[in-house]
C-alpha positions as protocol buffer text, in pm:
chain_id: "A"
residue {
  index: 1
  type: MET
  ca { x: -2022 y: -967 z: -1466 }
}
residue {
  index: 2
  type: LYS
  ca { x: -1822 y: -1275 z: -1556 }
}
residue {
  index: 3
  type: ASP
  ca { x: -1670 y: -1494 z: -1284 }
}
residue {
  index: 4
  type: THR
  ca { x: -1308 y: -1543 z: -1388 }
}
residue {
  index: 5
  type: VAL
  ca { x: -1290 y: -1880 z: -1211 }
}
residue {
  index: 6
  type: THR
  ca { x: -1612 y: -2052 z: -1317 }
}
residue {
  index: 7
  type: GLY
  ca { x: -1684 y: -1853 z: -1634 }
}
residue {
  index: 8
  type: GLU
  ca { x: -2041 y: -1800 z: -1514 }
}
residue {
  index: 9
  type: GLU
  ca { x: -2199 y: -1468 z: -1618 }
}
residue {
  index: 10
  type: ASN
  ca { x: -2437 y: -1268 z: -1397 }
}
residue {
  index: 11
  type: ILE
  ca { x: -2616 y: -936 z: -1435 }
}
residue {
  index: 12
  type: ILE
  ca { x: -2605 y: -718 z: -1126 }
}
residue {
  index: 13
  type: GLU
  ca { x: -2815 y: -403 z: -1131 }
}
residue {
  index: 14
  type: CYS
  ca { x: -2646 y: -112 z: -956 }
}
residue {
  index: 15
  type: ASP
  ca { x: -2600 y: 265 z: -970 }
}
residue {
  index: 16
  type: GLY
  ca { x: -2222 y: 263 z: -944 }
}
residue {
  index: 17
  type: LEU
  ca { x: -1923 y: 35 z: -956 }
}
residue {
  index: 18
  type: PHE
  ca { x: -1570 y: 27 z: -815 }
}
residue {
  index: 19
  type: VAL
  ca { x: -1339 y: -211 z: -1000 }
}
residue {
  index: 20
  type: SER
  ca { x: -1044 y: -365 z: -818 }
}
residue {
  index: 21
  type: ILE
  ca { x: -813 y: -561 z: -1045 }
}
residue {
  index: 22
  type: GLY
  ca { x: -586 y: -700 z: -777 }
}
residue {
  index: 23
  type: ARG
  ca { x: -290 y: -594 z: -575 }
}
residue {
  index: 24
  type: GLN
  ca { x: 71 y: -629 z: -665 }
}
residue {
  index: 25
  type: PRO
  ca { x: 310 y: -373 z: -517 }
}
residue {
  index: 26
  type: THR
  ca { x: 562 y: -217 z: -752 }
}
residue {
  index: 27
  type: THR
  ca { x: 872 y: -255 z: -539 }
}
residue {
  index: 28
  type: ASP
  ca { x: 1108 y: -440 z: -775 }
}
residue {
  index: 29
  type: PHE
  ca { x: 1311 y: -121 z: -822 }
}
residue {
  index: 30
  type: LEU
  ca { x: 1418 y: -141 z: -457 }
}
residue {
  index: 31
  type: ASP
  ca { x: 1637 y: -441 z: -545 }
}
residue {
  index: 32
  type: ASN
  ca { x: 1663 y: -581 z: -189 }
}
residue {
  index: 33
  type: GLN
  ca { x: 1771 y: -246 z: -45 }
}
residue {
  index: 34
  type: ILE
  ca { x: 1481 y: -233 z: 202 }
}
residue {
  index: 35
  type: GLU
  ca { x: 1291 y: -496 z: 397 }
}
residue {
  index: 36
  type: LEU
  ca { x: 988 y: -636 z: 211 }
}
residue {
  index: 37
  type: ASP
  ca { x: 729 y: -886 z: 330 }
}
residue {
  index: 38
  type: ASN
  ca { x: 665 y: -1216 z: 150 }
}
residue {
  index: 39
  type: LYS
  ca { x: 417 y: -1045 z: -87 }
}
residue {
  index: 40
  type: GLY
  ca { x: 657 y: -766 z: -187 }
}
residue {
  index: 41
  type: TYR
  ca { x: 515 y: -486 z: 31 }
}
residue {
  index: 42
  type: ILE
  ca { x: 755 y: -258 z: 218 }
}
residue {
  index: 43
  type: VAL
  ca { x: 766 y: -348 z: 587 }
}
residue {
  index: 44
  type: ALA
  ca { x: 672 y: -31 z: 775 }
}
residue {
  index: 45
  type: GLY
  ca { x: 477 y: 23 z: 1094 }
}
residue {
  index: 46
  type: GLU
  ca { x: 198 y: 270 z: 1159 }
}
residue {
  index: 47
  type: ASN
  ca { x: 462 y: 542 z: 1194 }
}
residue {
  index: 48
  type: THR
  ca { x: 572 y: 460 z: 832 }
}
residue {
  index: 49
  type: GLU
  ca { x: 934 y: 393 z: 934 }
}
residue {
  index: 50
  type: THR
  ca { x: 1114 y: 130 z: 726 }
}
residue {
  index: 51
  type: SER
  ca { x: 1423 y: -80 z: 787 }
}
residue {
  index: 52
  type: ILE
  ca { x: 1638 y: 213 z: 668 }
}
residue {
  index: 53
  type: PRO
  ca { x: 1658 y: 512 z: 907 }
}
residue {
  index: 54
  type: GLY
  ca { x: 1514 y: 824 z: 745 }
}
residue {
  index: 55
  type: VAL
  ca { x: 1322 y: 630 z: 479 }
}
residue {
  index: 56
  type: TYR
  ca { x: 944 y: 610 z: 511 }
}
residue {
  index: 57
  type: ALA
  ca { x: 683 y: 412 z: 315 }
}
residue {
  index: 58
  type: VAL
  ca { x: 334 y: 543 z: 249 }
}
residue {
  index: 59
  type: GLY
  ca { x: 21 y: 430 z: 71 }
}
residue {
  index: 60
  type: ASP
  ca { x: -56 y: 94 z: -81 }
}
residue {
  index: 61
  type: VAL
  ca { x: 310 y: -6 z: -111 }
}
residue {
  index: 62
  type: ARG
  ca { x: 354 y: -59 z: 265 }
}
residue {
  index: 63
  type: THR
  ca { x: 233 y: -342 z: 483 }
}
residue {
  index: 64
  type: LYS
  ca { x: -110 y: -265 z: 626 }
}
residue {
  index: 65
  type: LEU
  ca { x: -457 y: -407 z: 664 }
}
residue {
  index: 66
  type: LEU
  ca { x: -662 y: -147 z: 476 }
}
residue {
  index: 67
  type: ARG
  ca { x: -563 y: -6 z: 137 }
}
residue {
  index: 68
  type: GLN
  ca { x: -770 y: 300 z: 54 }
}
residue {
  index: 69
  type: ILE
  ca { x: -702 y: 659 z: -47 }
}
residue {
  index: 70
  type: VAL
  ca { x: -787 y: 786 z: 300 }
}
residue {
  index: 71
  type: THR
  ca { x: -527 y: 560 z: 461 }
}
residue {
  index: 72
  type: ALA
  ca { x: -265 y: 664 z: 205 }
}
residue {
  index: 73
  type: VAL
  ca { x: -329 y: 1030 z: 289 }
}
residue {
  index: 74
  type: ALA
  ca { x: -291 y: 954 z: 659 }
}
residue {
  index: 75
  type: ASP
  ca { x: 35 y: 771 z: 583 }
}
residue {
  index: 76
  type: GLY
  ca { x: 164 y: 1079 z: 404 }
}
residue {
  index: 77
  type: ALA
  ca { x: 86 y: 1304 z: 699 }
}
residue {
  index: 78
  type: MET
  ca { x: 257 y: 1062 z: 937 }
}
residue {
  index: 79
  type: ALA
  ca { x: 564 y: 1028 z: 714 }
}
residue {
  index: 80
  type: VAL
  ca { x: 606 y: 1407 z: 694 }
}
residue {
  index: 81
  type: HIS
  ca { x: 590 y: 1429 z: 1072 }
}
residue {
  index: 82
  type: MET
  ca { x: 839 y: 1145 z: 1117 }
}
residue {
  index: 83
  type: ALA
  ca { x: 1075 y: 1289 z: 854 }
}
residue {
  index: 84
  type: GLU
  ca { x: 1070 y: 1628 z: 1028 }
}
residue {
  index: 85
  type: GLU
  ca { x: 1162 y: 1462 z: 1357 }
}
residue {
  index: 86
  type: TYR
  ca { x: 1439 y: 1264 z: 1184 }
}
residue {
  index: 87
  type: VAL
  ca { x: 1590 y: 1576 z: 1026 }
}
residue {
  index: 88
  type: GLU
  ca { x: 1574 y: 1773 z: 1349 }
}
residue {
  index: 89
  type: LYS
  ca { x: 1774 y: 1509 z: 1543 }
}
């Protein structure tokens, strides 16, 4: 492993590895149509609702503390529920 800041190299023995190369949401296509936070993530609460009624944000593109597959799946389930309620109004 090479430290990208110091350039120092270390060998770490392990059986597996998960590589995270950083986080930058791909929200440029929204072109200021929806509220984003200062890092470019879509502002949406735990119910996945955004600043536009009937539009929901799920997964790593929305504001949240933990970004993992399991939380993205939960977001999807919540968004479906919320969208059903929105359509039935």
